[in-house]
C-alpha positions as CSV (number, residue, x, y, z in Angstrom):
1,M,0.1,0.1,-0.4
2,T,1.4,3.4,-0.6
3,E,2.0,6.1,1.8
4,A,-0.1,9.1,2.2
5,L,2.4,12.0,0.6
6,I,2.3,14.7,3.7
7,V,3.9,17.9,2.5
8,A,4.1,20.2,5.9
9,I,5.2,24.0,4.8
10,D,6.0,26.6,8.5
11,G,7.0,29.8,9.3
12,P,5.1,33.0,10.4
13,S,1.9,34.7,9.5
14,G,2.0,36.0,6.7
15,V,4.6,34.3,5.0
16,G,2.1,33.3,2.2
17,K,2.0,29.7,3.5
18,S,-2.2,29.6,2.3
19,T,-1.3,31.1,-1.0
20,A,1.4,28.2,-1.7
21,A,-0.4,25.3,-0.1
22,R,-3.2,25.7,-2.0
23,L,-1.3,25.7,-6.0
24,L,0.5,22.9,-4.5
25,A,-1.8,20.3,-3.6
26,A,-3.7,20.8,-7.0
27,R,-0.3,20.3,-8.5
28,L,0.0,17.4,-6.3
29,R,-3.8,16.3,-6.1
30,V,-4.2,15.9,-2.5
31,P,-6.4,17.8,0.0
32,Y,-4.4,21.0,1.2
33,L,-5.3,22.2,5.2
34,E,-5.2,25.5,6.7
35,T,-4.4,24.1,10.9
36,G,-4.8,27.6,11.6
37,A,-8.1,27.8,10.1
38,M,-8.6,25.0,13.5
39,Y,-7.0,27.6,16.1
40,R,-8.8,30.2,14.9
41,A,-12.1,27.7,15.3
42,L,-11.5,27.9,18.5
43,G,-10.8,31.5,19.1
44,L,-14.1,32.2,17.1
45,E,-16.0,29.6,19.5
46,A,-14.2,31.5,22.4
47,L,-15.1,34.5,21.7
48,E,-18.3,33.4,21.2
49,R,-19.2,31.8,24.2
50,G,-17.4,34.1,26.2
51,V,-14.8,31.6,27.6
52,D,-11.3,34.0,28.4
53,P,-8.9,32.8,25.5
54,D,-6.2,32.6,28.8
55,D,-7.8,30.9,31.1
56,A,-6.8,27.7,30.5
57,G,-9.1,25.4,32.6
58,A,-11.9,27.8,31.2
59,I,-10.9,26.7,27.3
60,A,-9.7,23.2,28.3
61,E,-13.7,23.0,29.1
62,L,-14.4,24.6,25.8
63,L,-12.4,21.1,24.1
64,E,-14.7,18.8,25.3
65,R,-18.1,19.9,23.5
66,L,-15.7,21.5,21.0
67,D,-17.7,20.7,17.3
68,L,-14.7,21.1,14.8
69,D,-15.2,18.9,12.1
70,A,-13.7,18.4,9.0
71,A,-15.6,18.4,5.0
72,F,-13.6,17.9,1.8
73,T,-15.0,20.5,-0.6
74,D,-14.8,20.0,-4.8
75,D,-11.9,21.5,-4.9
76,G,-9.7,19.9,-2.6
77,E,-9.2,21.9,0.4
78,I,-10.3,20.1,4.2
79,L,-12.8,22.5,5.2
80,V,-13.3,23.4,8.4
81,L,-16.5,23.0,10.1
82,L,-17.5,24.4,13.4
83,D,-21.3,23.4,14.8
84,G,-21.9,22.0,11.5
85,R,-21.3,25.3,9.6
86,D,-18.7,26.7,7.2
87,V,-16.8,29.9,9.8
88,R,-14.2,31.1,7.0
89,P,-16.7,34.2,6.5
90,L,-15.6,34.6,10.7
91,I,-12.5,34.2,11.4
92,R,-10.2,36.6,9.3
93,G,-10.7,39.9,11.6
94,P,-8.3,40.9,14.1
95,E,-10.3,40.8,16.7
96,V,-10.4,36.5,16.2
97,A,-6.6,36.1,14.8
98,S,-6.2,38.4,19.1
99,A,-7.7,35.2,20.4
100,T,-6.1,33.0,18.0
101,S,-2.8,33.2,19.5
102,R,-3.5,33.3,22.8
103,V,-5.6,30.0,23.3
104,S,-2.7,28.4,21.4
105,V,-0.7,28.2,23.9
106,H,-2.2,26.4,26.0
107,P,-0.9,22.6,25.8
108,A,-4.6,21.6,25.7
109,V,-5.3,22.8,22.6
110,R,-2.0,22.0,20.7
111,H,-2.3,18.1,22.1
112,F,-6.0,18.3,20.8
113,M,-5.1,20.0,17.2
114,V,-2.3,17.9,16.5
115,D,-4.6,14.5,16.9
116,L,-7.0,16.2,14.4
117,Q,-4.7,17.0,12.2
118,R,-2.9,13.7,12.0
119,R,-6.6,11.8,11.5
120,W,-8.1,14.3,9.1
121,A,-4.5,14.4,6.5
122,G,-4.2,11.3,7.4
123,R,-6.9,10.1,5.3
124,R,-5.5,11.0,1.9
125,G,-2.3,12.3,2.7
126,A,-2.5,16.5,2.5
127,V,-1.1,19.5,1.4
128,V,-0.3,20.6,4.7
129,E,0.7,23.8,6.2
130,G,0.9,25.4,9.4
131,R,3.2,26.6,12.9
132,D,4.2,23.2,14.2
133,I,3.3,20.9,11.1
134,G,7.3,19.6,10.5
135,T,8.7,19.6,14.1
136,R,4.9,18.1,15.4
137,V,2.5,16.9,14.0
138,F,4.3,15.3,10.7
139,P,8.0,14.6,11.5
140,E,8.4,11.9,10.1
141,T,8.0,13.4,6.4
142,P,10.9,14.3,3.9
143,F,9.0,17.3,2.7
144,K,9.3,20.2,5.0
145,F,9.4,23.2,4.2
146,F,9.4,27.0,6.1
147,F,8.5,30.7,4.8
148,E,10.5,33.4,6.8
149,A,9.8,36.6,5.3
150,A,10.7,40.9,6.9
151,P,7.5,41.3,9.2
152,E,7.0,44.6,7.4
153,V,6.8,42.6,4.1
154,R,4.7,40.0,5.7
155,A,2.9,42.6,7.7
156,A,1.4,45.0,4.6
157,R,0.4,41.0,2.9
158,R,-2.3,40.9,5.6
159,F,-2.8,44.9,6.1
160,Q,-4.2,44.2,2.2
161,Q,-6.0,40.8,3.5
162,L,-8.6,43.4,6.2
163,R,-8.9,46.1,3.1
164,E,-9.9,43.3,1.1
165,A,-12.2,41.2,3.0
166,G,-13.6,45.2,4.0
167,T,-11.6,45.3,7.3
168,Q,-11.3,49.5,7.2
169,A,-10.8,49.7,11.7
170,V,-7.1,49.0,11.0
171,T,-4.1,50.2,10.2
172,L,-0.6,49.6,8.7
173,P,1.5,50.0,11.7
174,E,-1.3,48.0,14.3
175,V,-0.4,44.8,11.8
176,E,2.4,45.3,12.0
177,R,3.0,45.3,15.8
178,Q,0.5,42.9,15.6
179,V,2.4,40.4,13.7
180,R,6.1,40.8,15.9
181,E,3.7,40.4,18.9
182,R,2.5,37.1,17.9
183,D,6.3,35.9,16.5
184,V,6.9,36.3,19.9
185,R,4.7,34.4,21.0
186,D,4.5,31.5,18.7
187,S,8.3,31.2,19.2
188,T,9.1,31.8,23.0
189,R,5.4,29.4,23.9
190,A,6.4,26.5,25.8
191,E,4.6,23.9,23.1
192,S,5.4,23.2,20.3
193,P,7.7,26.7,19.2
194,L,7.7,28.1,15.8
195,R,11.1,26.6,15.1
196,R,13.0,25.4,12.1
197,D,15.9,22.3,12.4
198,A,18.4,21.3,9.5
199,S,15.7,18.9,7.6
200,Y,13.8,22.1,6.8
201,V,13.7,23.5,3.1
202,V,14.7,27.1,3.7
203,I,12.3,29.8,0.8
204,D,12.3,33.3,2.0
205,T,9.0,34.3,0.5
206,G,9.8,38.1,0.4
207,L,11.4,37.5,-2.5
208,A,9.7,35.3,-4.7
209,G,6.4,35.1,-6.0
210,P,3.9,32.2,-4.9
211,Q,4.5,30.4,-8.9
212,E,8.4,30.4,-8.1
213,V,8.0,29.2,-4.4
214,V,5.9,26.3,-5.9
215,E,8.4,25.8,-8.1
216,R,11.1,25.0,-6.4
217,M,8.5,23.2,-3.7
218,L,8.1,20.9,-6.3
219,R,12.0,20.5,-7.1
220,A,12.7,19.7,-2.9
221,I,10.7,17.3,-3.0
222,D,11.2,15.6,-6.0
223,E,14.6,15.4,-5.5
224,R,13.6,14.2,-1.4
225,R,11.4,11.7,-3.3
226,P,13.2,7.6,-2.7
227,A,14.6,6.3,-5.3
228,P,12.0,3.1,-7.3
229,G,12.1,0.0,-5.7
230,R,13.8,1.7,-1.4
231,R,12.6,2.9,1.6
């Protein structure tokens, strides 16, 4: 039986992981899983239920009754459903982003999400993007990529996304401050901090467009595939 193909893409916010992951998944003909949407759904749930994102005990109780599920869309995306509803339009604003960053530091949340990610992506294989995919979720995959870009570049991208989504109340300096604060939280948290090692292919997405990034990834995947007859 052929093993499911798992491609891990890690990196901080605003480096273009989602765009590249979607394009790569289409080229490889495997599903795409945006793990950030899973954490954002939890952040949204905490806000809707009035739960303090910093309260580890309250968040653990919230996880016990969290109705989070996956659906495979016609275009190959693994859609995250909260209480059976598609919450994609609700999870991109700055308030949810802030709550998400805060709930994500709790060990119980990381354990819960990692288990779901392994089960969902393991069904058919997937291109999986997040912050600890290659170090924690699928450390055994040989196909690991780490995206990086300067904070000001990432903030400009995020600001443009917010404007396109209709969010006008935030300024570019505020977005850059949020990006830098998120970097500190992600890299210093006790549970699954954002990091990379020598097993990753590092790509600076501030110096390359999405199509060029995907082509570089495809070449790296071909180079890392085992030769026929070898495991």
